[in-house]
C-alpha positions in Angstrom: 56.8 20.4 36.6 59.5 21.2 39.1 62.2 18.6 39.7 62.8 17.3 43.3 65.9 19.5 43.5 63.9 22.6 42.4 61.1 21.8 44.8 63.5 21.3 47.7 65.3 24.6 46.9 62.0 26.5 46.7 60.9 25.1 50.1 64.2 25.6 51.9 66.3 28.2 50.2 66.7 31.4 52.2 64.2 30.2 54.8 61.3 32.3 53.5 59.2 32.7 50.3 61.7 33.6 47.6 59.5 34.1 44.5 59.6 31.8 41.4 62.8 30.1 40.6 64.3 30.0 37.1 63.8 26.5 35.8 66.9 24.3 36.1 67.8 23.5 32.6 70.5 21.1 31.3 72.8 24.1 31.4 72.6 24.3 35.1 72.5 20.6 35.8 74.4 19.8 39.0 77.1 17.2 38.4 79.7 16.2 41.0 82.6 16.7 38.6 85.1 16.8 41.4 84.5 13.3 42.6 88.1 12.3 42.1 88.9 14.6 45.0 86.4 13.2 47.4 82.6 12.9 48.1 80.4 15.9 47.6 79.8 18.3 50.5 77.3 17.0 53.0 73.8 18.4 52.9 73.3 21.8 54.5 71.4 21.6 57.8 68.1 23.4 58.2 69.7 25.5 60.9 72.5 26.6 58.6 69.9 27.4 55.9 67.9 29.5 58.3 70.9 31.6 59.5 73.0 31.8 56.3 70.9 31.9 53.2 70.2 35.4 52.1 68.7 36.9 48.9 71.0 39.6 47.5 69.6 43.1 46.9 71.1 42.9 43.4 70.1 39.5 42.0 72.1 37.5 39.5 69.8 37.5 36.5 70.6 33.9 35.4 71.4 32.5 38.8 68.5 33.6 41.1 69.5 31.3 43.9 73.0 32.7 44.2 73.7 33.2 47.9 76.8 35.3 48.6 78.9 34.2 51.5 79.6 37.8 52.5 75.8 38.3 53.0 75.5 35.1 54.9 78.2 36.2 57.3 76.6 39.6 57.7 73.2 38.2 58.5 74.7 35.5 60.9 76.6 38.2 62.9 73.4 40.1 63.4 71.4 37.1 64.5 74.1 36.0 67.1 75.0 39.5 68.3 75.5 39.5 72.0 76.5 35.8 72.3 79.1 35.3 75.0 80.6 32.4 73.1 83.2 32.4 70.3 85.4 30.0 68.5 88.9 31.1 67.7 91.5 29.5 65.4 95.1 29.8 64.3 96.6 28.7 61.1 100.4 28.7 61.5 102.7 28.5 58.4 106.4 28.6 57.9 106.7 32.4 57.7 103.6 33.5 59.6 100.3 32.7 61.2 96.6 33.6 60.4 94.1 34.2 63.2 90.3 34.1 63.1 87.4 34.5 65.5 83.6 34.0 65.2 80.8 34.5 67.7 78.9 31.3 68.0 75.8 29.9 69.5 76.0 27.8 72.7 76.8 24.1 72.2 73.3 23.2 73.4 71.5 25.7 71.1 69.1 24.0 68.7 70.7 25.9 65.8 74.4 25.3 66.7 74.9 23.7 63.3 74.7 27.1 61.8 77.8 28.2 63.8 79.7 25.0 62.9 78.9 25.4 59.2 80.0 29.1 58.9 83.1 28.5 61.0 84.2 25.7 58.7 83.7 27.8 55.6 85.6 30.8 57.1 88.5 28.6 58.1 88.6 27.2 54.6 88.6 30.7 53.2 91.6 31.7 55.4 93.5 28.6 54.5 93.3 29.3 50.8 94.2 33.0 51.4 97.3 32.3 53.4 98.1 28.5 53.5 98.6 26.6 56.8 100.6 23.7 58.2 98.1 23.0 61.0 94.9 24.2 62.5 94.5 25.1 66.2 91.0 25.6 67.7 89.7 27.1 70.9 86.1 27.5 72.0 82.9 25.6 73.0 83.8 21.9 73.0 81.0 20.6 70.7 81.8 23.2 68.0 85.6 22.6 68.2 85.1 18.8 68.0 82.8 19.2 65.0 85.4 21.4 63.3 88.1 19.0 64.2 86.1 16.2 62.5 85.4 18.3 59.5 89.1 19.0 59.1 90.1 15.4 59.3 91.2 13.1 56.4 87.6 11.7 56.4 85.8 15.0 56.9 84.2 17.6 54.7 87.5 19.5 54.3 89.6 16.4 53.6 90.7 18.0 50.4 92.3 20.9 52.3 93.8 18.6 54.9 95.5 16.5 52.2 96.5 19.4 50.0 98.0 21.9 52.4 101.1 19.9 53.2 101.8 19.9 49.4 101.1 23.7 49.3 103.6 24.2 52.2 106.3 22.1 50.5 106.0 19.3 53.1 103.9 16.6 51.3 104.9 13.8 53.7 103.7 15.7 56.8 100.3 15.4 58.2 97.9 18.3 58.8 97.3 18.3 62.6 94.1 19.7 64.0 94.3 20.4 67.7 91.9 21.8 70.3 93.7 24.0 72.9 92.7 24.8 76.4 92.9 28.6 76.2 93.1 31.3 73.6 96.5 32.2 75.1 97.9 29.0 73.5 97.1 30.2 70.0 100.1 31.8 68.3 99.8 35.5 67.4 99.0 36.7 63.9 102.1 37.3 61.8 102.8 38.1 58.2 106.1 38.3 56.3 105.8 40.7 53.4 107.7 40.1 50.2 109.5 42.9 48.4 109.9 42.1 44.6 112.0 43.9 42.0 110.3 46.6 40.0 112.9 47.4 37.4 113.4 45.2 34.3 116.8 46.6 33.3 119.4 44.4 31.7 118.6 41.3 29.5 115.8 39.3 31.0 113.6 36.3 30.1 110.1 36.0 31.5 107.5 33.3 31.4 103.9 32.8 32.5 102.6 29.2 32.8 98.9 29.2 32.4 96.4 26.4 32.0 96.0 27.0 28.3 99.4 28.2 27.1 103.0 29.1 28.0 103.8 32.8 27.5 107.5 33.7 27.1 109.0 37.2 26.7 112.4 38.6 26.1 112.9 42.0 27.8 115.9 44.3 27.5 116.0 47.5 29.6 112.3 47.5 30.3 111.5 47.0 26.6 109.9 43.9 25.1 111.9 42.5 22.2 109.9 39.3 21.6 106.9 37.5 23.0 105.5 34.1 22.2 102.5 31.9 23.2 102.8 28.2 23.1 99.7 26.0 23.6 100.2 23.0 25.9 98.3 20.2 27.6 98.5 20.7 31.3 96.7 17.4 31.9 99.7 15.4 30.5 101.0 13.2 33.4 104.6 13.1 32.1 106.9 15.8 33.6 109.3 15.4 30.7 106.6 16.7 28.4 106.2 19.8 30.6 110.0 20.3 30.8 110.4 20.1 27.0 107.5 22.4 26.3 108.6 25.1 28.8 112.3 24.9 28.0 111.7 24.9 24.3 109.5 28.0 24.5 112.1 29.8 26.7 115.0 29.0 24.4 113.2 30.2 21.3 112.4 33.5 23.0 115.8 33.9 24.5 117.4 33.7 21.1 116.3 37.4 20.6 118.5 38.5 23.5 122.3 38.9 23.4 122.4 37.1 26.8 120.1 36.2 29.7 121.0 37.9 32.9 117.8 37.0 35.0 114.6 35.0 34.7 111.3 36.1 36.2 108.2 34.0 36.0 104.7 33.3 37.1 102.5 30.1 37.4 99.1 29.1 38.6 99.1 27.5 42.0 101.4 28.0 44.9 105.1 28.9 44.5 107.4 29.1 47.5 109.4 32.1 48.5 112.4 30.3 47.1 110.7 29.9 43.7 109.8 26.2 44.2 106.7 24.8 42.5 105.4 23.4 45.8 101.8 22.9 44.5 101.1 24.2 41.0 97.9 23.0 39.5 99.2 23.3 36.0 100.6 19.8 36.6 97.5 18.1 38.0 98.1 14.6 36.8 101.8 14.2 37.5 102.0 11.4 40.2 102.8 12.8 43.7 106.2 11.1 44.0 107.3 12.1 40.5 106.0 15.7 41.2 108.4 15.9 44.2 111.3 14.7 42.2 110.8 16.4 38.9 108.5 19.4 39.3 109.2 21.1 42.7 112.6 22.2 41.5 111.7 22.7 37.9 112.2 26.5 37.9 115.7 26.2 39.4 116.6 23.6 36.8 115.3 25.9 34.0 117.5 28.7 35.4 120.6 26.4 35.2 119.9 25.9 31.5 120.6 29.6 31.1 123.7 29.8 33.3 122.1 29.6 36.7 121.1 33.3 36.5 119.1 35.1 39.2 115.5 33.7 39.4 112.2 34.7 40.9 108.9 33.0 40.3 105.6 33.9 42.0 101.9 33.1 41.6 100.4 34.5 38.4 97.8 36.5 40.3 100.5 38.3 42.2 102.2 39.3 39.0 98.8 40.7 37.9 98.7 42.9 41.1 102.3 44.1 40.7 101.7 44.9 37.0 98.5 46.7 38.0 100.4 48.8 40.5 102.8 49.8 37.8 99.9 50.7 35.5 97.8 52.8 37.8 100.6 54.0 40.1 98.6 53.1 43.1 98.7 50.3 45.6 96.1 48.5 47.8 95.2 46.8 44.6 93.4 43.5 44.0 94.0 41.9 40.6 91.5 39.5 39.3 92.2 37.7 36.1 89.2 36.0 34.5 90.9 33.5 32.2 90.7 29.7 32.2 90.3 30.0 35.9 90.3 32.9 38.4 93.7 34.3 39.1 93.9 36.5 42.2 96.6 38.7 43.7 97.1 41.7 46.0 99.7 44.3 46.7 99.7 46.8 49.5 100.0 50.6 49.4 103.8 50.2 48.8 103.5 47.6 46.1 104.7 44.8 48.3 103.1 41.3 48.6 101.7 40.1 51.9 103.3 36.7 51.9 100.0 35.0 51.4 99.2 32.4 48.7 96.0 34.3 47.6 94.5 31.2 46.0 91.2 33.0 45.8 89.9 30.6 43.1 89.5 27.9 45.8 87.5 30.0 48.2 83.7 29.4 48.6 81.7 32.3 47.2 78.2 30.8 47.0 76.4 29.1 49.8 73.4 28.0 47.6 72.9 24.3 48.5 72.5 23.7 44.7 75.6 25.5 43.7 77.8 23.9 40.9 80.7 21.7 41.6 84.1 22.0 39.8 86.8 19.5 38.6 89.5 20.7 40.9 87.9 20.2 44.3 85.0 18.2 45.9 83.3 21.3 47.0 80.4 23.4 45.5 80.1 27.2 45.1 83.9 27.7 44.6 85.0 31.0 43.2 86.6 30.0 40.0 83.2 28.7 38.8 82.0 32.3 39.2 84.9 34.5 38.2 86.6 32.6 35.4 85.8 31.2 32.0 83.5 28.5 33.3 81.3 31.1 34.9 80.4 32.3 31.3 80.2 28.9 29.7 77.9 27.3 32.4 75.5 30.3 31.8 75.8 30.2 28.0 72.6 28.3 27.3 70.5 30.3 29.7 72.0 33.4 28.0 70.5 32.4 24.6 73.7 31.3 23.0 73.4 28.6 20.3 75.7 25.8 21.3 76.6 22.5 19.7 75.9 19.5 21.9 79.6 19.0 22.8 79.9 22.6 24.2 76.8 22.5 26.3 77.5 22.6 30.1 76.0 19.1 30.6 78.4 17.6 28.0 81.0 15.2 29.6 83.7 17.0 27.7 82.8 20.3 29.5 83.1 18.7 32.9 86.8 17.8 33.0 90.0 19.8 33.7 90.5 20.5 30.0 89.9 24.1 28.9 89.7 23.8 25.1 85.9 23.4 24.9 85.3 26.3 27.3 87.6 28.6 25.2 85.5 27.7 22.1 82.2 28.3 24.0 83.4 31.7 25.2 84.1 32.7 21.6 80.5 31.9 20.7 79.3 34.0 23.7 81.4 36.9 22.5 80.1 36.6 19.0 76.5 36.4 20.1 77.1 39.5 22.2 77.7 41.3 18.9 74.4 40.1 17.4 71.7 42.8 18.0 69.0 40.2 18.1 70.7 38.1 20.8 72.5 40.9 22.8 69.7 41.6 25.3 69.7 38.0 26.5 73.4 37.4 26.2 74.3 40.5 28.2 72.5 38.8 31.1 75.5 36.4 31.2 77.8 39.4 31.9 75.4 41.0 34.3 75.3 37.7 36.3 79.1 37.6 36.4 79.1 41.2 37.4 76.9 40.4 40.4 79.3 37.6 41.3 82.3 40.0 41.1 80.6 42.7 43.2 79.9 40.3 46.1 83.3 38.7 45.7 85.1 42.0 46.1 83.0 42.7 49.3 84.0 39.3 50.6 87.7 39.8 49.8 87.5 43.3 51.5 87.0 41.6 54.9 90.7 40.6 54.6 92.3 43.0 52.2 92.3 46.9 52.1 91.1 47.3 48.5 91.1 50.7 46.9 91.8 49.5 43.3 90.5 46.5 41.5 92.2 45.5 38.2 90.0 43.1 36.2 91.4 41.4 33.2 91.3 38.2 31.3 89.4 37.0 28.3 86.0 36.9 30.1 86.3 40.6 30.8 87.1 41.7 27.2 84.8 43.5 24.8 81.5 45.3 25.6 80.5 42.5 27.9 83.4 43.4 30.2 82.0 46.9 30.8 78.5 45.5 31.4 80.1 43.2 34.1 82.0 46.0 35.8 78.9 48.3 35.8 76.9 45.6 37.5 79.7 45.0 40.1 79.7 48.7 40.9 75.9 48.6 41.3 76.3 45.8 43.8 78.9 47.7 45.9 76.8 50.9 46.0 73.6 49.0 46.8 74.9 46.6 49.5 78.2 48.0 50.6 78.3 51.8 50.2 81.4 51.9 52.4 83.2 50.1 49.5 81.9 52.5 46.9 85.3 54.1 46.7 86.9 51.1 45.0 88.1 52.1 41.6 87.8 49.6 38.8 90.6 49.4 36.2 90.9 47.4 33.0 94.2 46.9 31.2 95.4 49.6 28.9 97.0 48.7 25.6 100.5 48.9 27.0 99.4 46.5 29.8 97.8 44.1 27.4 100.9 44.0 25.3 103.7 43.9 27.8 102.6 45.0 31.3 102.5 41.6 33.0 105.6 40.5 31.0 107.7 43.4 32.3 106.4 42.9 35.9 107.4 39.3 35.8 110.8 40.1 34.2 111.5 42.6 36.9 111.0 40.2 39.8 114.6 39.1 40.3 116.9 41.8 41.4 120.3 42.1 39.8 
């Protein structure tokens, strides 16, 4: 018998008969695991469902109610075509400004909630692509007022309102949301590109701070002399623990060099242009006041331990993109690392960064009202639950993988910020993929993630010129990785033939061994 959630989804999802739903098993149970960050998203209105929920042409085998945002936007724009009304927004930041515009229904239209819903999601998307210190709105009064309420400390996007000042390195500042009287009052779009070093000559130390381990590398004249991985617990609230772990790993690796002339690094989260850890989610439990005192300047303090040498630290996804540019010798490259989370980065045709934060893992990908929640935000349908390790582990049971109770998606231990259980679960998935008896069902996990990837790339292509996509990380390894890429390509050809030119790349052996290390080491210019 269908559960109430299943029955409701069957009645309302996509606004038309949708065929039978896959039964919601314990592996797909919907738990608000991000409750520490705020209440769950409010229920989707019937108007928003009618305009925004679309069945993809290429279905996700283990997630039949997956509703890609990119298709929602496409359908919505067709339905409101010719509307004389639009909402416009500006998202200023220290070194630039993002601009957006969306045709909307009239304030008095019965379905105006559809316009409000989509505008809110698209603003959120742009915030996590580029960051923002405030939000300026212009358009129909009712819509603007609803968005102003949604982006208030008590609204649907309170998480973004409270987080962006930290991302911008001004944690004590508010996040103002203002309605202006004319579009002329909105500041113009502006980007400040970042040019990074591309030559790792000399004696250099590089590090990558991930959510599972610390990678450190010694590089001399573009050759790796030593590399090391050190496991750590990112959930530890003591900044001294993190300092000791990072510095200890760096010193052990630096011992292989005659001297250290420069340090390049990468970390998850947002890093300022001045290599400050403004909001790095590898320190999620460090108290805010302590974070400001002990963590924001941690990279500069580490450099002082090695003689205050030149330093450059950027987001880990950006290093992926720069290393990908070195590997394929082509730009306009989007790098997607499917590891503990989703790491995203982009470089243009010249191999330069756009000056955006590119936190693609926090962008909504799935509008399904029953989409899963995650431990890092209060929202549902967020990208890192679809393009990271947890995408595979939440589908493992449906994919026929035998799991112990503590590794099942409904287990409390699998619904925290800790990654150890998910790493163990992924190994079981990869082992099952090698079992001929289980492979036909297990491959559906990778086909499902491939569907996610195809629609995600189409969504990203609304903002980035993507000619190359470098896909890496433990989720993409093995035969399952190729299954995933084949399905992503199928999505692009079926739904977005104008994007069929995108070339997929996977790391070659040199890249796997040292590619990202050399790219990180090359960041500071001597």
